[in-house]
C-alpha positions as CSV (number, residue, x, y, z in Angstrom):
1,M,0.2,0.1,-0.1
2,I,1.0,3.7,-0.5
3,D,1.9,5.4,2.6
4,L,0.6,8.9,2.3
5,R,2.0,10.2,5.5
6,L,4.6,12.9,6.1
7,D,7.7,12.1,7.4
8,D,9.1,13.6,10.5
9,E,10.7,15.7,9.2
10,H,8.4,17.3,6.5
11,D,5.6,17.0,9.6
12,A,7.8,19.0,11.8
13,L,8.0,21.8,8.7
14,R,4.8,22.0,8.4
15,A,3.7,22.4,11.8
16,T,6.4,25.5,12.3
17,V,4.9,26.9,8.8
18,A,1.8,26.6,10.0
19,D,2.4,28.5,13.6
20,F,4.4,31.1,12.0
21,A,1.1,31.7,9.9
22,R,-1.0,31.7,12.5
23,S,0.8,33.9,14.9
24,E,2.7,36.1,12.7
25,V,1.0,36.5,9.4
26,S,-2.8,36.2,10.2
27,P,-2.8,39.3,12.6
28,V,-1.4,41.6,10.2
29,I,-1.7,40.4,6.6
30,G,-4.9,42.2,6.2
31,D,-3.6,45.8,6.7
32,Y,-0.7,44.9,4.4
33,Y,-3.6,43.7,1.6
34,E,-5.7,46.9,2.2
35,R,-2.9,49.5,1.8
36,G,-1.4,47.5,-0.9
37,E,1.8,47.1,0.5
38,F,4.5,44.4,0.4
39,P,5.2,42.4,4.0
40,Y,9.2,42.8,4.2
41,P,9.0,42.0,7.9
42,L,7.4,38.9,7.1
43,V,9.5,38.2,3.8
44,A,12.5,38.7,6.2
45,T,11.0,36.1,9.0
46,M,10.6,33.7,6.3
47,G,13.9,34.1,4.9
48,K,15.6,33.5,8.7
49,M,13.1,30.3,8.4
50,G,15.0,29.2,5.8
51,L,11.8,28.8,3.3
52,F,13.3,30.4,0.6
53,G,16.3,27.8,0.6
54,L,14.5,24.9,1.1
55,P,14.9,23.1,-1.9
56,F,18.3,24.1,-2.1
57,P,21.5,22.3,-1.4
58,E,23.7,23.4,2.0
59,E,26.6,24.4,-0.1
60,L,24.8,27.1,-1.8
61,G,22.9,28.3,1.1
62,G,19.8,26.3,0.9
63,M,17.9,23.9,3.6
64,G,19.2,20.9,1.8
65,G,15.2,20.1,1.5
66,D,13.5,18.8,-1.4
67,Y,10.2,20.2,-3.6
68,L,7.8,18.9,-1.3
69,A,9.2,20.4,1.5
70,L,8.2,23.9,-0.3
71,C,5.5,22.9,-1.2
72,I,4.2,21.9,2.4
73,A,5.4,25.2,3.4
74,L,3.0,27.2,0.4
75,E,0.3,25.3,1.4
76,E,0.7,26.4,5.0
77,L,1.2,30.0,4.6
78,A,-1.9,29.8,1.8
79,R,-3.8,28.5,4.4
80,V,-3.9,32.4,5.9
81,D,-2.6,34.2,3.2
82,S,-2.0,33.7,-0.8
83,S,0.3,36.9,-0.9
84,V,3.1,36.0,1.3
85,A,2.6,32.3,-0.2
86,I,3.1,33.6,-3.7
87,A,6.2,35.8,-2.5
88,L,8.1,32.5,-1.7
89,S,6.4,30.6,-4.4
90,A,7.5,32.6,-7.3
91,G,10.7,33.6,-5.2
92,V,12.0,29.7,-5.3
93,S,10.4,28.3,-8.0
94,L,10.3,30.8,-11.0
95,G,13.2,33.3,-9.5
96,A,15.9,31.3,-7.9
97,M,15.3,27.9,-9.3
98,P,16.4,28.5,-13.0
99,L,19.7,29.9,-11.7
100,Y,20.0,26.4,-10.1
101,R,18.8,24.6,-12.9
102,F,20.8,26.5,-15.6
103,G,23.7,28.3,-14.1
104,T,26.9,28.5,-14.3
105,V,29.1,27.8,-11.1
106,E,30.2,31.7,-10.8
107,Q,26.4,32.8,-11.5
108,R,25.1,30.4,-8.8
109,E,27.6,31.3,-6.2
110,R,26.8,34.9,-7.1
111,W,23.0,35.0,-6.7
112,L,21.7,32.1,-4.8
113,P,23.3,32.0,-1.1
114,S,21.4,35.5,-0.9
115,L,18.2,34.2,-2.6
116,C,18.4,31.0,-0.4
117,R,18.5,33.5,2.7
118,G,15.5,35.3,1.3
119,E,17.6,38.6,1.9
120,A,17.7,39.2,-2.0
121,L,14.5,37.9,-4.4
122,A,14.8,37.0,-8.2
123,A,11.9,37.2,-10.7
124,F,10.7,35.4,-14.1
125,G,10.7,37.6,-16.9
126,L,8.5,35.9,-19.5
127,T,5.1,37.5,-20.0
128,E,4.8,40.4,-22.5
129,P,1.9,42.4,-23.1
130,D,1.1,40.7,-26.2
131,G,1.9,37.7,-25.5
132,G,0.2,36.0,-22.4
133,T,-0.3,32.0,-23.1
134,D,1.9,32.4,-26.4
135,A,4.9,33.0,-25.0
136,G,6.9,32.1,-28.2
137,A,5.6,34.8,-29.2
138,T,8.1,36.9,-27.5
139,R,9.1,40.2,-28.8
140,T,12.1,41.3,-26.5
141,R,15.1,41.3,-28.0
142,A,18.7,40.9,-27.2
143,E,21.6,41.4,-29.6
144,L,25.5,41.0,-29.2
145,D,27.4,44.5,-29.1
146,G,31.3,44.2,-28.2
147,G,30.9,41.6,-25.3
148,D,27.2,42.7,-23.8
149,W,24.3,41.9,-24.5
150,V,21.5,44.9,-25.7
151,I,18.4,43.9,-24.6
152,N,15.1,46.0,-25.8
153,G,11.5,44.9,-24.7
154,T,8.6,44.9,-22.4
155,K,7.8,42.4,-19.6
156,C,4.5,42.4,-17.6
157,F,2.4,40.9,-14.9
158,I,5.9,40.0,-13.1
159,T,6.2,39.0,-9.5
160,N,8.7,39.8,-7.3
161,S,10.2,42.4,-9.9
162,G,10.0,45.6,-7.6
163,T,10.7,45.1,-4.3
164,D,13.4,46.8,-2.3
165,I,15.2,43.7,-2.1
166,T,14.6,42.3,-5.9
167,S,18.3,41.6,-7.0
168,V,17.9,39.9,-10.7
169,V,15.6,39.2,-13.4
170,T,15.9,36.3,-15.4
171,V,14.6,37.4,-18.9
172,T,13.6,35.8,-22.1
173,A,14.3,37.2,-25.3
174,V,15.0,36.8,-29.1
175,T,18.8,36.6,-29.7
176,G,18.6,35.7,-33.2
177,G,15.7,35.1,-36.2
178,H,12.9,37.0,-36.8
179,A,10.5,37.5,-33.4
180,G,7.3,35.7,-33.5
181,T,7.8,33.4,-35.8
182,S,8.8,29.6,-35.6
183,G,12.3,29.7,-36.0
184,A,13.2,32.5,-33.6
185,E,15.8,32.0,-31.2
186,I,15.1,32.6,-27.4
187,S,17.7,32.7,-25.2
188,T,17.3,33.9,-21.0
189,I,19.6,36.5,-19.9
190,L,20.2,37.4,-16.2
191,V,19.5,41.4,-15.7
192,P,20.8,42.7,-12.2
193,S,18.4,45.2,-10.6
194,G,19.4,48.9,-11.2
195,T,21.1,48.0,-14.5
196,P,20.7,51.1,-16.6
197,G,17.9,50.9,-19.2
198,F,16.5,48.5,-16.9
199,D,13.3,50.3,-15.9
200,V,10.3,49.3,-13.0
201,G,6.9,50.2,-13.8
202,P,4.6,51.2,-10.9
203,S,3.1,48.7,-8.9
204,Y,-0.2,47.3,-10.5
205,S,-3.8,47.6,-8.6
206,K,-5.0,44.2,-8.8
207,V,-8.1,42.1,-8.1
208,G,-6.4,39.8,-5.5
209,W,-2.8,39.5,-4.1
210,C,-2.5,42.8,-3.3
211,A,0.2,42.4,-0.5
212,S,2.4,40.8,-3.6
213,D,4.6,42.8,-5.5
214,T,3.7,42.8,-9.7
215,H,5.1,45.2,-12.3
216,E,5.9,46.0,-15.7
217,L,9.4,45.5,-16.8
218,S,10.8,47.5,-19.5
219,F,14.1,47.7,-21.7
220,T,15.3,50.1,-23.6
221,D,19.1,49.4,-24.5
222,C,19.8,47.7,-21.4
223,R,23.4,46.3,-21.2
224,V,24.7,43.2,-19.3
225,P,27.9,41.4,-20.2
226,E,27.8,38.6,-22.5
227,S,28.3,35.9,-19.7
228,N,25.0,36.9,-18.0
229,L,23.3,34.3,-20.4
230,L,21.4,31.6,-18.4
231,G,22.3,28.1,-20.0
232,Q,22.3,27.5,-23.8
233,R,22.2,29.9,-26.1
234,G,18.4,29.7,-27.7
235,R,17.1,27.1,-25.4
236,G,15.5,30.0,-23.4
237,M,11.7,29.0,-24.3
238,A,12.7,25.2,-23.4
239,Q,14.3,25.9,-20.2
240,F,11.2,27.9,-18.8
241,L,8.8,25.3,-20.2
242,S,10.6,22.6,-17.9
243,I,10.6,25.5,-15.0
244,L,6.9,26.1,-15.5
245,D,6.3,22.4,-14.8
246,E,8.0,22.3,-11.5
247,S,6.2,25.6,-10.5
248,R,2.8,24.2,-11.9
249,I,3.0,22.0,-8.5
250,A,3.8,24.8,-6.5
251,I,1.1,26.8,-7.5
252,S,-1.1,23.5,-7.0
253,A,0.1,23.9,-3.0
254,V,-1.0,27.4,-3.1
255,G,-4.6,26.6,-4.2
256,V,-4.5,23.9,-1.9
257,G,-3.6,26.0,0.9
258,L,-6.5,28.7,0.1
259,A,-9.0,25.8,-0.5
260,Q,-8.3,24.6,2.8
261,G,-8.3,27.9,4.5
262,C,-12.0,28.3,3.5
263,V,-12.7,24.8,5.1
264,D,-11.1,26.0,8.4
265,E,-12.6,30.0,8.3
266,C,-16.2,27.9,7.7
267,V,-15.8,25.3,10.1
268,R,-15.0,28.0,12.6
269,Y,-18.0,30.2,11.8
270,A,-20.4,27.8,11.2
271,S,-19.7,26.2,14.7
272,Q,-20.4,29.7,15.9
273,R,-22.5,31.9,14.0
274,E,-26.6,31.0,15.0
275,A,-29.5,31.6,12.9
276,F,-33.3,30.5,13.8
277,G,-31.9,29.3,17.4
278,A,-29.0,27.4,16.6
279,P,-25.5,27.3,15.0
280,I,-25.6,27.4,10.9
281,G,-23.7,24.3,11.4
282,S,-26.2,21.9,12.7
283,R,-28.0,22.5,9.1
284,Q,-27.6,20.1,6.8
285,A,-27.1,22.4,3.6
286,I,-23.9,24.1,5.7
287,Q,-22.9,20.5,6.5
288,F,-23.3,19.2,2.8
289,T,-21.5,22.3,1.5
290,I,-18.5,22.2,4.0
291,A,-18.1,18.5,3.6
292,D,-18.0,18.7,-0.2
293,M,-15.2,21.8,0.2
294,A,-13.1,19.4,2.3
295,T,-13.6,16.9,-0.3
296,R,-12.3,18.9,-3.2
297,V,-9.4,20.0,-0.8
298,H,-8.1,16.3,0.0
299,T,-8.5,15.6,-4.3
300,A,-6.4,18.3,-4.9
301,R,-4.0,17.3,-2.3
302,L,-3.7,14.0,-3.8
303,A,-3.2,15.4,-6.8
304,Y,0.0,17.7,-6.1
305,Y,1.4,14.9,-3.9
306,A,1.5,12.3,-6.6
307,A,3.2,15.2,-9.2
308,V,5.6,16.5,-6.9
309,A,6.2,12.4,-6.1
310,K,7.4,11.7,-9.7
311,L,9.4,14.6,-9.3
312,L,11.5,14.0,-6.6
313,R,11.7,10.1,-8.2
314,G,13.5,11.9,-11.7
315,E,9.9,10.3,-13.5
316,P,7.8,12.6,-16.3
317,F,5.6,14.6,-14.5
318,K,4.3,17.2,-16.8
319,Q,0.7,15.6,-17.0
320,E,0.8,15.0,-13.4
321,A,1.7,18.8,-13.2
322,A,-0.9,20.1,-15.0
323,M,-3.7,18.1,-13.6
324,A,-2.7,19.1,-10.0
325,K,-2.8,22.7,-10.8
326,L,-6.1,22.4,-12.7
327,V,-7.3,20.1,-9.8
328,S,-6.3,22.5,-7.3
329,S,-7.2,25.9,-8.7
330,N,-11.2,24.8,-9.5
331,A,-11.2,23.8,-5.7
332,A,-9.8,27.1,-4.5
333,M,-12.4,29.0,-6.5
334,D,-15.2,26.9,-5.7
335,N,-14.3,26.9,-2.1
336,A,-13.8,30.4,-2.0
337,R,-17.4,31.4,-3.6
338,D,-19.3,29.0,-1.3
339,A,-17.0,30.3,1.9
340,T,-18.1,33.6,0.9
341,Q,-22.0,32.5,0.7
342,I,-21.8,30.9,4.0
343,F,-20.6,34.1,5.6
344,G,-22.9,36.0,3.6
345,G,-22.5,39.7,4.1
346,Y,-19.3,39.0,6.1
347,G,-17.5,37.2,3.5
348,F,-18.3,40.0,1.2
349,M,-15.8,42.6,3.3
350,N,-12.4,42.9,2.8
351,E,-11.4,42.6,6.6
352,S,-12.5,38.9,6.6
353,P,-10.1,36.4,5.5
354,V,-12.9,34.8,3.5
355,G,-13.6,38.0,1.4
356,R,-9.5,37.6,0.8
357,F,-9.6,34.7,-0.1
358,Y,-12.5,34.9,-2.8
359,R,-10.5,37.7,-4.3
360,D,-7.3,35.7,-4.4
361,A,-8.8,32.5,-5.9
362,K,-9.2,33.8,-9.9
363,I,-5.8,34.0,-10.5
364,L,-5.4,30.7,-10.0
365,E,-7.0,29.7,-12.9
366,I,-4.9,32.1,-15.1
367,G,-1.4,32.7,-13.6
368,E,1.9,29.7,-14.8
369,G,-0.5,28.2,-17.3
370,T,-4.4,28.9,-17.8
371,S,-6.9,26.0,-16.6
372,E,-7.4,25.7,-20.5
373,V,-3.3,25.2,-21.4
374,Q,-3.6,22.6,-18.5
375,R,-6.4,21.0,-20.1
376,M,-4.5,20.9,-23.6
377,L,-1.2,19.8,-21.6
378,I,-3.5,16.8,-20.4
379,A,-5.1,16.3,-23.8
380,R,-1.4,16.1,-25.6
381,H,-0.5,13.5,-23.0
382,L,-3.3,11.2,-23.6
383,G,-1.9,11.1,-27.3
384,L,-4.7,13.2,-28.5
385,P,-3.7,15.2,-31.8
386,A,-2.0,18.8,-31.3
């Protein structure tokens, strides 16, 4: 029989992060959310706890853990708030992981130690204003000139890209051929924060994830050394597609955490809130709704556990990652809607966790590959024609 219990080390991590989320994140995150302010003190504490270094080896400043450890931390954070969870998810799976997977020894030694300690953040510059799902239609260009890459273009919706501790953004750019064509050569290039010609736009006004950091980035004759090429020239799209496969498991854990948070809040509220002379939790309609919510969480958690297990075994996991992303984002959206209904007017107030969950859930069906993209990936792995 398959044993789905966490081992002692992973379970201890879960308990530690759960306690941090309840005792330190929960009391203050509502104010950060309302102000649209990045929670630097919480991120600093997460760094000291070693959360940003969880899946990286100790010799690079990491904790020597694995991808399951990261997902467990993300789930427990998202049970309370998705903004802090996505800061960790994007910082690790999208920011630092490309450096770890594809960087040279020198690039790793330069960037990863501070990223693993949470003293710095890295960002993933893929999406463009005219791109979105069609990431292969990259318009940003980089040309070699006198030993430098000269970059021109725009990226949008980039998380962790404009904080005071953002140190580097990995950018996809056309380095040969014609942009938007099948023959375009796309590479990835490291652009340090503060590089002349690299400008960070104003923070977006977002529906959800209001305490996370998201910006448009522009590059105008931005010069970086030729040695800032990340990985093999012309393999940028393939590199980032593989990174997205991994990060979909991480974002699945965020979705499971949000969905579980909805269950937590509804069980508490339904046990206390009285209507017509009895707690609303005694009503069968409420009981059935919460039971369905808990079932969605359980199913979605099993999906991301299965995906991360294949990743850790070194087996192909693209289909399982897509399934986990699809199931968990559905669970998050459905549970947020049901929780808001159970809470009634209180669920419509931003001061309530449920109100924030409702606003945060939708992006999980869009970011890091829409639900439609996940269905396409699953269908292709089933052998259906492209």
